[in-house]
PyMOL CGO cylinders between C-alpha atoms (Angstrom):
from pymol import cmd
from pymol.cgo import CYLINDER

trace = [
    CYLINDER, 0.10, -0.01, -0.13, 1.38, 3.40, -1.00, 0.3, 1, 1, 1, 1, 1, 1,
    CYLINDER, 1.38, 3.40, -1.00, -0.46, 6.08, 0.97, 0.3, 1, 1, 1, 1, 1, 1,
    CYLINDER, -0.46, 6.08, 0.97, 0.47, 9.66, -0.56, 0.3, 1, 1, 1, 1, 1, 1,
    CYLINDER, 0.47, 9.66, -0.56, -0.24, 12.60, 2.12, 0.3, 1, 1, 1, 1, 1, 1,
    CYLINDER, -0.24, 12.60, 2.12, -1.65, 15.52, 0.25, 0.3, 1, 1, 1, 1, 1, 1,
    CYLINDER, -1.65, 15.52, 0.25, -2.58, 18.11, 2.36, 0.3, 1, 1, 1, 1, 1, 1,
    CYLINDER, -2.58, 18.11, 2.36, -3.22, 17.81, 6.25, 0.3, 1, 1, 1, 1, 1, 1,
    CYLINDER, -3.22, 17.81, 6.25, -6.27, 15.29, 7.10, 0.3, 1, 1, 1, 1, 1, 1,
    CYLINDER, -6.27, 15.29, 7.10, -5.98, 14.05, 3.24, 0.3, 1, 1, 1, 1, 1, 1,
    CYLINDER, -5.98, 14.05, 3.24, -4.17, 11.21, 1.61, 0.3, 1, 1, 1, 1, 1, 1,
    CYLINDER, -4.17, 11.21, 1.61, -4.70, 9.14, -1.39, 0.3, 1, 1, 1, 1, 1, 1,
    CYLINDER, -4.70, 9.14, -1.39, -3.78, 5.58, -2.38, 0.3, 1, 1, 1, 1, 1, 1,
    CYLINDER, -3.78, 5.58, -2.38, -3.75, 2.94, -4.87, 0.3, 1, 1, 1, 1, 1, 1,
    CYLINDER, -3.75, 2.94, -4.87, -6.39, -0.30, -4.60, 0.3, 1, 1, 1, 1, 1, 1,
    CYLINDER, -6.39, -0.30, -4.60, -6.47, -1.08, -0.83, 0.3, 1, 1, 1, 1, 1, 1,
    CYLINDER, -6.47, -1.08, -0.83, -7.37, -4.57, 0.42, 0.3, 1, 1, 1, 1, 1, 1,
    CYLINDER, -7.37, -4.57, 0.42, -9.73, -5.01, 3.70, 0.3, 1, 1, 1, 1, 1, 1,
    CYLINDER, -9.73, -5.01, 3.70, -6.12, -6.38, 5.02, 0.3, 1, 1, 1, 1, 1, 1,
    CYLINDER, -6.12, -6.38, 5.02, -5.10, -3.14, 4.87, 0.3, 1, 1, 1, 1, 1, 1,
    CYLINDER, -5.10, -3.14, 4.87, -7.30, -1.29, 6.71, 0.3, 1, 1, 1, 1, 1, 1,
    CYLINDER, -7.30, -1.29, 6.71, -6.06, -2.68, 10.04, 0.3, 1, 1, 1, 1, 1, 1,
    CYLINDER, -6.06, -2.68, 10.04, -2.94, -0.87, 9.07, 0.3, 1, 1, 1, 1, 1, 1,
    CYLINDER, -2.94, -0.87, 9.07, -4.63, 2.39, 7.83, 0.3, 1, 1, 1, 1, 1, 1,
    CYLINDER, -4.63, 2.39, 7.83, -6.13, 2.43, 11.51, 0.3, 1, 1, 1, 1, 1, 1,
    CYLINDER, -6.13, 2.43, 11.51, -3.51, 2.00, 13.11, 0.3, 1, 1, 1, 1, 1, 1,
    CYLINDER, -3.51, 2.00, 13.11, -1.67, 4.91, 11.12, 0.3, 1, 1, 1, 1, 1, 1,
    CYLINDER, -1.67, 4.91, 11.12, -4.46, 7.24, 12.42, 0.3, 1, 1, 1, 1, 1, 1,
    CYLINDER, -4.46, 7.24, 12.42, -7.06, 6.90, 9.83, 0.3, 1, 1, 1, 1, 1, 1,
    CYLINDER, -7.06, 6.90, 9.83, -10.36, 7.47, 10.80, 0.3, 1, 1, 1, 1, 1, 1,
    CYLINDER, -10.36, 7.47, 10.80, -12.34, 7.35, 7.17, 0.3, 1, 1, 1, 1, 1, 1,
    CYLINDER, -12.34, 7.35, 7.17, -12.11, 6.00, 3.70, 0.3, 1, 1, 1, 1, 1, 1,
    CYLINDER, -12.11, 6.00, 3.70, -13.40, 7.17, 0.37, 0.3, 1, 1, 1, 1, 1, 1,
    CYLINDER, -13.40, 7.17, 0.37, -13.84, 4.86, -2.31, 0.3, 1, 1, 1, 1, 1, 1,
    CYLINDER, -13.84, 4.86, -2.31, -13.48, 6.28, -5.47, 0.3, 1, 1, 1, 1, 1, 1,
    CYLINDER, -13.48, 6.28, -5.47, -13.78, 2.93, -7.85, 0.3, 1, 1, 1, 1, 1, 1,
    CYLINDER, -13.78, 2.93, -7.85, -16.67, 1.07, -8.91, 0.3, 1, 1, 1, 1, 1, 1,
    CYLINDER, -16.67, 1.07, -8.91, -17.37, -2.68, -8.02, 0.3, 1, 1, 1, 1, 1, 1,
    CYLINDER, -17.37, -2.68, -8.02, -16.00, -5.04, -10.84, 0.3, 1, 1, 1, 1, 1, 1,
    CYLINDER, -16.00, -5.04, -10.84, -13.90, -2.66, -12.71, 0.3, 1, 1, 1, 1, 1, 1,
    CYLINDER, -13.90, -2.66, -12.71, -11.26, -5.54, -12.70, 0.3, 1, 1, 1, 1, 1, 1,
    CYLINDER, -11.26, -5.54, -12.70, -11.35, -9.04, -11.40, 0.3, 1, 1, 1, 1, 1, 1,
    CYLINDER, -11.35, -9.04, -11.40, -8.81, -8.79, -9.26, 0.3, 1, 1, 1, 1, 1, 1,
    CYLINDER, -8.81, -8.79, -9.26, -10.10, -5.81, -6.99, 0.3, 1, 1, 1, 1, 1, 1,
    CYLINDER, -10.10, -5.81, -6.99, -11.56, -6.55, -3.92, 0.3, 1, 1, 1, 1, 1, 1,
    CYLINDER, -11.56, -6.55, -3.92, -15.30, -5.28, -3.16, 0.3, 1, 1, 1, 1, 1, 1,
    CYLINDER, -15.30, -5.28, -3.16, -16.35, -2.12, -1.69, 0.3, 1, 1, 1, 1, 1, 1,
    CYLINDER, -16.35, -2.12, -1.69, -18.40, -4.39, 0.99, 0.3, 1, 1, 1, 1, 1, 1,
    CYLINDER, -18.40, -4.39, 0.99, -15.33, -6.17, 2.18, 0.3, 1, 1, 1, 1, 1, 1,
    CYLINDER, -15.33, -6.17, 2.18, -13.37, -3.02, 2.51, 0.3, 1, 1, 1, 1, 1, 1,
    CYLINDER, -13.37, -3.02, 2.51, -16.84, -1.49, 4.16, 0.3, 1, 1, 1, 1, 1, 1,
    CYLINDER, -16.84, -1.49, 4.16, -16.55, -4.60, 6.47, 0.3, 1, 1, 1, 1, 1, 1,
    CYLINDER, -16.55, -4.60, 6.47, -12.92, -3.89, 7.67, 0.3, 1, 1, 1, 1, 1, 1,
    CYLINDER, -12.92, -3.89, 7.67, -13.26, -0.35, 8.29, 0.3, 1, 1, 1, 1, 1, 1,
    CYLINDER, -13.26, -0.35, 8.29, -16.48, -1.01, 10.42, 0.3, 1, 1, 1, 1, 1, 1,
    CYLINDER, -16.48, -1.01, 10.42, -14.21, -3.45, 12.38, 0.3, 1, 1, 1, 1, 1, 1,
    CYLINDER, -14.21, -3.45, 12.38, -11.92, -0.80, 12.75, 0.3, 1, 1, 1, 1, 1, 1,
    CYLINDER, -11.92, -0.80, 12.75, -14.63, 1.74, 13.93, 0.3, 1, 1, 1, 1, 1, 1,
    CYLINDER, -14.63, 1.74, 13.93, -13.80, 3.67, 10.70, 0.3, 1, 1, 1, 1, 1, 1,
    CYLINDER, -13.80, 3.67, 10.70, -16.33, 5.80, 8.72, 0.3, 1, 1, 1, 1, 1, 1,
    CYLINDER, -16.33, 5.80, 8.72, -16.47, 4.94, 4.64, 0.3, 1, 1, 1, 1, 1, 1,
    CYLINDER, -16.47, 4.94, 4.64, -17.78, 6.48, 2.16, 0.3, 1, 1, 1, 1, 1, 1,
    CYLINDER, -17.78, 6.48, 2.16, -18.67, 5.10, -2.05, 0.3, 1, 1, 1, 1, 1, 1,
    CYLINDER, -18.67, 5.10, -2.05, -18.00, 7.76, -4.14, 0.3, 1, 1, 1, 1, 1, 1,
    CYLINDER, -18.00, 7.76, -4.14, -17.46, 5.31, -7.45, 0.3, 1, 1, 1, 1, 1, 1,
    CYLINDER, -17.46, 5.31, -7.45, -16.09, 7.38, -10.16, 0.3, 1, 1, 1, 1, 1, 1,
    CYLINDER, -16.09, 7.38, -10.16, -15.79, 6.09, -14.02, 0.3, 1, 1, 1, 1, 1, 1,
    CYLINDER, -15.79, 6.09, -14.02, -12.12, 6.31, -15.01, 0.3, 1, 1, 1, 1, 1, 1,
    CYLINDER, -12.12, 6.31, -15.01, -11.86, 9.30, -17.24, 0.3, 1, 1, 1, 1, 1, 1,
    CYLINDER, -11.86, 9.30, -17.24, -15.64, 10.58, -16.44, 0.3, 1, 1, 1, 1, 1, 1,
    CYLINDER, -15.64, 10.58, -16.44, -15.89, 13.11, -13.44, 0.3, 1, 1, 1, 1, 1, 1,
    CYLINDER, -15.89, 13.11, -13.44, -18.87, 14.59, -13.51, 0.3, 1, 1, 1, 1, 1, 1,
    CYLINDER, -18.87, 14.59, -13.51, -20.11, 17.84, -11.20, 0.3, 1, 1, 1, 1, 1, 1,
    CYLINDER, -20.11, 17.84, -11.20, -22.08, 15.54, -9.30, 0.3, 1, 1, 1, 1, 1, 1,
    CYLINDER, -22.08, 15.54, -9.30, -19.04, 13.01, -8.45, 0.3, 1, 1, 1, 1, 1, 1,
    CYLINDER, -19.04, 13.01, -8.45, -17.02, 16.40, -7.36, 0.3, 1, 1, 1, 1, 1, 1,
    CYLINDER, -17.02, 16.40, -7.36, -19.91, 17.50, -5.36, 0.3, 1, 1, 1, 1, 1, 1,
    CYLINDER, -19.91, 17.50, -5.36, -20.29, 13.99, -3.79, 0.3, 1, 1, 1, 1, 1, 1,
    CYLINDER, -20.29, 13.99, -3.79, -16.49, 13.96, -2.89, 0.3, 1, 1, 1, 1, 1, 1,
    CYLINDER, -16.49, 13.96, -2.89, -16.87, 17.33, -1.50, 0.3, 1, 1, 1, 1, 1, 1,
    CYLINDER, -16.87, 17.33, -1.50, -19.47, 16.50, 0.92, 0.3, 1, 1, 1, 1, 1, 1,
    CYLINDER, -19.47, 16.50, 0.92, -17.57, 13.30, 2.01, 0.3, 1, 1, 1, 1, 1, 1,
    CYLINDER, -17.57, 13.30, 2.01, -14.53, 15.27, 3.00, 0.3, 1, 1, 1, 1, 1, 1,
    CYLINDER, -14.53, 15.27, 3.00, -17.02, 17.64, 4.74, 0.3, 1, 1, 1, 1, 1, 1,
    CYLINDER, -17.02, 17.64, 4.74, -19.07, 15.14, 6.40, 0.3, 1, 1, 1, 1, 1, 1,
    CYLINDER, -19.07, 15.14, 6.40, -16.49, 12.28, 7.38, 0.3, 1, 1, 1, 1, 1, 1,
    CYLINDER, -16.49, 12.28, 7.38, -13.85, 12.42, 10.19, 0.3, 1, 1, 1, 1, 1, 1,
    CYLINDER, -13.85, 12.42, 10.19, -10.21, 13.12, 9.04, 0.3, 1, 1, 1, 1, 1, 1,
    CYLINDER, -10.21, 13.12, 9.04, -7.88, 11.74, 8.41, 0.3, 1, 1, 1, 1, 1, 1,
    CYLINDER, -7.88, 11.74, 8.41, -9.41, 10.59, 5.22, 0.3, 1, 1, 1, 1, 1, 1,
    CYLINDER, -9.41, 10.59, 5.22, -7.46, 8.18, 2.85, 0.3, 1, 1, 1, 1, 1, 1,
    CYLINDER, -7.46, 8.18, 2.85, -9.27, 8.29, -0.88, 0.3, 1, 1, 1, 1, 1, 1,
    CYLINDER, -9.27, 8.29, -0.88, -8.30, 5.30, -2.75, 0.3, 1, 1, 1, 1, 1, 1,
    CYLINDER, -8.30, 5.30, -2.75, -9.06, 4.13, -6.59, 0.3, 1, 1, 1, 1, 1, 1,
    CYLINDER, -9.06, 4.13, -6.59, -7.08, 1.96, -8.94, 0.3, 1, 1, 1, 1, 1, 1,
    CYLINDER, -7.08, 1.96, -8.94, -4.17, 3.98, -9.03, 0.3, 1, 1, 1, 1, 1, 1,
    CYLINDER, -4.17, 3.98, -9.03, -4.87, 7.11, -6.60, 0.3, 1, 1, 1, 1, 1, 1,
    CYLINDER, -4.87, 7.11, -6.60, -4.98, 9.53, -10.02, 0.3, 1, 1, 1, 1, 1, 1,
    CYLINDER, -4.98, 9.53, -10.02, -8.93, 9.80, -9.58, 0.3, 1, 1, 1, 1, 1, 1,
    CYLINDER, -8.93, 9.80, -9.58, -9.10, 10.61, -5.84, 0.3, 1, 1, 1, 1, 1, 1,
    CYLINDER, -9.10, 10.61, -5.84, -6.59, 13.23, -6.26, 0.3, 1, 1, 1, 1, 1, 1,
    CYLINDER, -6.59, 13.23, -6.26, -8.25, 14.79, -9.37, 0.3, 1, 1, 1, 1, 1, 1,
    CYLINDER, -8.25, 14.79, -9.37, -11.38, 14.58, -7.48, 0.3, 1, 1, 1, 1, 1, 1,
    CYLINDER, -11.38, 14.58, -7.48, -9.68, 15.74, -4.24, 0.3, 1, 1, 1, 1, 1, 1,
    CYLINDER, -9.68, 15.74, -4.24, -8.23, 18.95, -6.53, 0.3, 1, 1, 1, 1, 1, 1,
    CYLINDER, -8.23, 18.95, -6.53, -11.63, 19.52, -8.21, 0.3, 1, 1, 1, 1, 1, 1,
    CYLINDER, -11.63, 19.52, -8.21, -13.43, 19.54, -4.92, 0.3, 1, 1, 1, 1, 1, 1,
    CYLINDER, -13.43, 19.54, -4.92, -10.44, 22.32, -3.21, 0.3, 1, 1, 1, 1, 1, 1,
    CYLINDER, -10.44, 22.32, -3.21, -10.73, 24.30, -6.31, 0.3, 1, 1, 1, 1, 1, 1,
    CYLINDER, -10.73, 24.30, -6.31, -14.98, 24.41, -6.16, 0.3, 1, 1, 1, 1, 1, 1,
    CYLINDER, -14.98, 24.41, -6.16, -14.09, 25.75, -2.71, 0.3, 1, 1, 1, 1, 1, 1,
    CYLINDER, -14.09, 25.75, -2.71, -11.92, 28.68, -3.59, 0.3, 1, 1, 1, 1, 1, 1,
    CYLINDER, -11.92, 28.68, -3.59, -8.57, 27.38, -3.33, 0.3, 1, 1, 1, 1, 1, 1,
    CYLINDER, -8.57, 27.38, -3.33, -6.08, 28.65, -5.66, 0.3, 1, 1, 1, 1, 1, 1,
    CYLINDER, -6.08, 28.65, -5.66, -5.27, 26.08, -8.58, 0.3, 1, 1, 1, 1, 1, 1,
    CYLINDER, -5.27, 26.08, -8.58, -1.28, 26.70, -7.90, 0.3, 1, 1, 1, 1, 1, 1,
    CYLINDER, -1.28, 26.70, -7.90, -1.90, 25.72, -4.53, 0.3, 1, 1, 1, 1, 1, 1,
    CYLINDER, -1.90, 25.72, -4.53, -3.43, 22.31, -5.58, 0.3, 1, 1, 1, 1, 1, 1,
    CYLINDER, -3.43, 22.31, -5.58, -1.05, 21.93, -8.23, 0.3, 1, 1, 1, 1, 1, 1,
    CYLINDER, -1.05, 21.93, -8.23, 1.62, 22.19, -6.20, 0.3, 1, 1, 1, 1, 1, 1,
    CYLINDER, 1.62, 22.19, -6.20, 0.18, 19.90, -3.44, 0.3, 1, 1, 1, 1, 1, 1,
    CYLINDER, 0.18, 19.90, -3.44, -0.34, 17.13, -5.88, 0.3, 1, 1, 1, 1, 1, 1,
    CYLINDER, -0.34, 17.13, -5.88, 2.86, 17.85, -7.56, 0.3, 1, 1, 1, 1, 1, 1,
    CYLINDER, 2.86, 17.85, -7.56, 4.55, 17.08, -3.71, 0.3, 1, 1, 1, 1, 1, 1,
    CYLINDER, 4.55, 17.08, -3.71, 1.93, 13.90, -3.77, 0.3, 1, 1, 1, 1, 1, 1,
    CYLINDER, 1.93, 13.90, -3.77, 3.27, 12.63, -6.62, 0.3, 1, 1, 1, 1, 1, 1,
    CYLINDER, 3.27, 12.63, -6.62, 0.96, 13.43, -9.47, 0.3, 1, 1, 1, 1, 1, 1,
    CYLINDER, 0.96, 13.43, -9.47, 1.16, 16.02, -11.91, 0.3, 1, 1, 1, 1, 1, 1,
    CYLINDER, 1.16, 16.02, -11.91, -2.26, 18.16, -12.61, 0.3, 1, 1, 1, 1, 1, 1,
    CYLINDER, -2.26, 18.16, -12.61, -0.48, 21.10, -14.71, 0.3, 1, 1, 1, 1, 1, 1,
    CYLINDER, -0.48, 21.10, -14.71, -2.78, 20.18, -17.52, 0.3, 1, 1, 1, 1, 1, 1,
    CYLINDER, -2.78, 20.18, -17.52, -5.77, 20.67, -15.17, 0.3, 1, 1, 1, 1, 1, 1,
    CYLINDER, -5.77, 20.67, -15.17, -4.46, 24.14, -13.68, 0.3, 1, 1, 1, 1, 1, 1,
    CYLINDER, -4.46, 24.14, -13.68, -6.23, 26.53, -15.80, 0.3, 1, 1, 1, 1, 1, 1,
    CYLINDER, -6.23, 26.53, -15.80, -9.41, 25.17, -15.30, 0.3, 1, 1, 1, 1, 1, 1,
    CYLINDER, -9.41, 25.17, -15.30, -8.91, 24.49, -11.81, 0.3, 1, 1, 1, 1, 1, 1,
    CYLINDER, -8.91, 24.49, -11.81, -8.18, 28.32, -11.66, 0.3, 1, 1, 1, 1, 1, 1,
    CYLINDER, -8.18, 28.32, -11.66, -11.27, 29.12, -13.31, 0.3, 1, 1, 1, 1, 1, 1,
    CYLINDER, -11.27, 29.12, -13.31, -13.20, 27.13, -10.83, 0.3, 1, 1, 1, 1, 1, 1,
    CYLINDER, -13.20, 27.13, -10.83, -11.73, 28.65, -7.93, 0.3, 1, 1, 1, 1, 1, 1,
    CYLINDER, -11.73, 28.65, -7.93, -12.76, 32.22, -9.24, 0.3, 1, 1, 1, 1, 1, 1,
    CYLINDER, -12.76, 32.22, -9.24, -16.18, 31.22, -9.58, 0.3, 1, 1, 1, 1, 1, 1,
    CYLINDER, -16.18, 31.22, -9.58, -16.12, 31.41, -13.58, 0.3, 1, 1, 1, 1, 1, 1,
    CYLINDER, -16.12, 31.41, -13.58, -17.79, 27.58, -13.93, 0.3, 1, 1, 1, 1, 1, 1,
    CYLINDER, -17.79, 27.58, -13.93, -20.56, 27.98, -11.32, 0.3, 1, 1, 1, 1, 1, 1,
    CYLINDER, -20.56, 27.98, -11.32, -24.16, 28.25, -12.05, 0.3, 1, 1, 1, 1, 1, 1,
]
cmd.load_cgo(trace, "trace")
């Protein structure tokens, strides 16, 4: 399991397994967000298995499944709501961590966080979101809100 700290209270990772949840709890994570739909690949564990392991560890979990390459405004809103509702620190995961970092970036921009700060935090975590910077800034500035 390769956990990448994004900002205080939020980290992302590639696919986790139920057996990893004990370690996450021991590291102080209090919540998990799953950004991977069940059945995306034959070797991934079902969400319910991760949910049961989280429950055994006293952790909260939220399912915000997103199809790779198809993040919608509703997905961003659901992720932002999960971050708002769940006790931190929170670990968000998907197949590689990319959907989770993108959702975090878009949710942060929707709250007005400057794109440069978002891109820098993602870079520090090992993700290159430079191609999203102009879009994130428009979002942060409110230009994309209806």
